[in-house]
C-alpha positions in Angstrom: -142.8 148.0 10.1 -141.2 147.5 13.5 -137.6 146.8 14.2 -138.7 143.4 15.5 -138.8 142.3 11.9 -135.1 143.0 11.7 -134.4 141.0 14.8 -136.3 138.0 13.4 -134.5 138.3 10.1 -131.1 138.6 11.8 -131.9 135.5 13.9 -132.9 133.6 10.8 -129.7 134.5 9.0 -127.7 133.5 12.1 -129.5 130.2 12.1 -128.2 129.4 8.5 -131.5 130.3 6.9 -129.7 132.7 4.5 -131.9 132.1 1.5 -135.1 132.7 3.3 -133.7 135.8 5.1 -132.4 137.2 1.8 -135.7 136.7 0.0 -137.7 138.5 2.8 -135.1 141.3 3.0 -135.1 141.8 -0.8 -138.9 142.5 -0.5 -138.6 144.5 2.7 -135.9 147.0 1.8 -137.7 148.7 -1.1 -140.9 148.9 0.9 -139.1 150.5 3.8 -137.3 152.9 1.4 -140.7 154.0 -0.1 -142.6 154.1 3.2 -140.0 155.3 5.7 -137.4 156.9 3.5 -133.8 156.2 2.5 -132.3 157.4 5.8 -134.7 156.0 8.3 -133.0 153.8 10.9 -135.2 150.8 10.1 -134.5 151.1 6.4 -130.8 151.3 7.0 -130.8 148.3 9.4 -132.7 146.3 6.8 -130.1 147.2 4.2 -127.2 146.2 6.5 -129.0 142.9 7.3 -129.4 142.2 3.6 -125.7 142.9 2.9 -124.6 140.8 5.9 -126.9 137.9 4.7 -125.4 138.0 1.2 -121.9 138.3 2.6 -122.4 135.3 4.9 -123.2 133.3 1.8 -119.7 134.2 0.4 -121.1 136.5 -2.3 -118.9 139.5 -1.2 -119.1 141.7 -4.4 -122.8 141.5 -4.4 -123.0 142.4 -0.7 -121.4 145.8 -1.4 
């Protein structure tokens, strides 16, 4: 999966599409962990985007 996916997700989150972005990221993160590995840049970026999306919704404890 290319990093363009993260750009699209980031844009969606910025555009107040948090629920949709979160749903996609919750599916994407485990796939990237399995396929690319835990420490791959794209995996880490997806995890950061998921945490930011959750945080932007005010669910701070869950974002950690």
